[in-house]
C-alpha positions as CSV (number, residue, x, y, z in Angstrom):
1,X,0.1,0.1,0.1
2,X,1.7,3.2,-1.1
3,X,1.0,6.6,0.7
4,X,-0.6,5.0,3.6
5,X,-0.4,7.0,6.6
6,X,-1.6,6.1,10.4
7,X,-3.7,9.4,9.7
8,X,-5.8,7.6,7.1
9,X,-7.1,5.2,9.8
10,X,-7.9,8.1,12.3
11,X,-9.7,9.8,9.6
12,X,-11.7,7.0,8.5
13,X,-12.9,6.1,12.0
14,X,-13.7,9.8,12.8
15,X,-15.6,10.0,9.9
16,X,-17.5,6.9,10.2
17,X,-18.3,8.1,13.8
18,X,-19.7,11.4,12.5
19,X,-21.8,9.7,9.9
20,X,-23.2,7.3,12.4
21,X,-24.5,10.1,14.4
22,X,-22.1,10.3,17.2
23,X,-21.7,13.8,18.7
24,X,-18.8,15.9,18.0
25,X,-18.0,16.3,21.7
26,X,-18.1,12.5,22.4
27,X,-15.6,12.1,19.4
28,X,-13.5,14.7,20.6
29,X,-13.3,12.8,24.0
30,X,-12.4,9.6,22.3
31,X,-10.2,10.9,20.0
32,X,-8.3,12.9,22.6
33,X,-8.4,16.2,20.3
34,X,-7.6,19.1,22.7
35,X,-10.1,21.3,20.6
36,X,-13.7,21.3,19.2
37,X,-12.2,23.0,16.1
38,X,-10.0,20.1,15.5
39,X,-13.0,17.6,15.4
40,X,-15.1,20.0,13.3
41,X,-12.7,19.1,10.2
42,X,-14.9,16.0,9.9
43,X,-18.3,17.5,10.9
44,X,-19.2,18.1,7.1
45,X,-18.9,14.4,6.5
46,X,-22.1,14.2,9.0
47,X,-24.3,16.3,6.4
48,X,-27.0,14.8,4.6
49,X,-26.1,14.0,0.9
50,X,-27.8,16.0,-1.5
51,X,-31.1,14.7,-2.8
52,X,-30.2,13.9,-6.5
53,X,-34.1,12.7,-7.2
54,X,-35.2,16.2,-6.7
55,X,-35.7,18.3,-9.7
56,X,-35.5,22.0,-10.1
57,X,-38.7,23.8,-11.0
């Protein structure tokens, strides 16, 4: 596996938890981040995907 870093695992783990609905404060504690701002880097991953079936009027 080329260009693999430990951070890639951490990023995947945090992303999965956010997508599962884990609160940012809980993820912060679990991941050991000192500031919530660091956790918020992953917050966009918890947003609902756009509804691609909706048509514009």
